[in-house]
N, C-alpha and C positions, 0 to 999 in steps of 0.2 A: 390751525385746528386739524386734528387727526382722528380718524375713525379707528376704534378698537373693537375687535370681536369680543362679545361676552356671551356666556352660556348661562341661562337661567333654568334652574331645576326646581320642581316641586319637592319640598322636604317636610313631610308631615303636614302640619297646619300652617306652614309658611313657605317661603321661597329662599333659595340660596343662589349665588351667582359667582362666577369666576371668569377670568380672562386667560386664555391659553398663552397669550403673549406676555403676561405679567404674573409669573408664578408667585403664589402667596398672597395676591391681592384678591380678597373675597368680600362679599357683603351678603346680608340677609334682610328680609322684610316680610311683613304680613301680606303684602300684595306684590304683584310683578312691578307695578309702578314705583312703589316704595323701595323695592330691591334695586331697581335701575337708578333711582335717585341716590341711594346710598352707595352704589357702585361708582357713580360719577365722582362723589366725594372721596371715596377710597382711592380711585385712580389719580385724582388731582393731588391728594396728599402724598401718594407714592412718588409721583413725578416731581413734586416739589422737593422731596427728600433726595431723590437722585440728583437733581440739579444742585442742591446745597452741597452734596458730596462730590460734585464734579464728575458724575457718572453719566454717560450718554444715555438718552432715552431710547429704549429698544424700538426698532421699526416693527410695525405689525406684519406678521408673515402668515398668520393663520386665516383660514377662511372656512365657510360652512356651505354645505349643499345638502339637499334632500335627494334621496334615491327612491325611485319607485320600484318596489319589490313585488 
């Protein structure tokens, strides 16, 4: 099991999500929880596709921090 950084953003009346370590893998949802659930499915499908194609799964390298300004 591997941890992947995801970024969830408010997008009008719903939420959108992406992972900096997996370009092109995105999800949306009406709530943050639905968006995270959809993102897990999107990441799993992406990783399954990489494995089927014999492509290595990228190691996560992104991280996030909050700065006090």
